[in-house]
C-alpha positions, -999 to +999 in steps of 0.1 A: +940+224+253+928+237+217+922+201+206+893+196+233+881+231+223+879+218+185+862+186+197+837+207+215+830+228+188+826+201+163+801+186+188+784+219+190+778+219+153+768+182+152+742+188+178+729+218+156+728+199+125+709+172+143+685+204+155+682+214+120+669+182+113+643+177+139+631+214+127+629+205+095+605+177+106+586+195+121+581+219+092+573+191+074+546+181+100+530+211+103+524+217+066+506+181+064+483+197+092+480+228+071+471+211+044+446+187+058+430+217+070+426+232+038+413+203+026+387+199+057+374+237+050+373+235+013+342+211+009+324+229+035+327+261+012+306+241-016+277+239+010+247+213+007+234+226-022+270+221-041+265+257-051+300+267-051+289+296-034+314+293-001+311+317+034+333+346+033+346+331+065+356+300+052+374+319+023+389+341+047+401+305+067+415+291+038+433+322+026+450+328+061+457+289+062+472+294+023+493+320+037+506+304+067+512+273+043+537+295+020+557+313+047+562+278+062+575+264+029+597+294+027+614+289+058+617+250+051+632+257+017+657+281+035+665+253+059+667+227+034+693+248+015+714+255+047+712+219+059+725+207+022+755+236+029+761+220+062+759+184+056+787+188+030+811+209+050+806+186+079+806+152+056+845+172+049+855+176+085+846+137+090+864+126+061+895+139+081+890+118+108+916+089+111+894+066+131+870+047+107+852+038+138+847+071+150+836+081+112+807+054+115+796+066+147+794+103+138+779+092+103+754+069+120+743+096+148+740+124+127 
């Protein structure tokens, strides 16, 4: 019974690790979209005349997007640090497995 509980805990940990990778990928995608928004707004700041005087609403939008980008970058960096630590811990656990086929399957899946 104890071994079944341990296996269940390991599976939950591996599932969490996989979800963590998905969350990091989602952060990367959101960062890409935010950068695209900044790029799309900034040409309009120069207006038709190229005078460099943007509207205050454009400046405000860019400032808000940049703040969002910075917050998201901090969150993503934190998730990556956690993933690195978790990855090392999981690799140590996997290394203890005796069956090489099980090791391979877990490496490929997670």
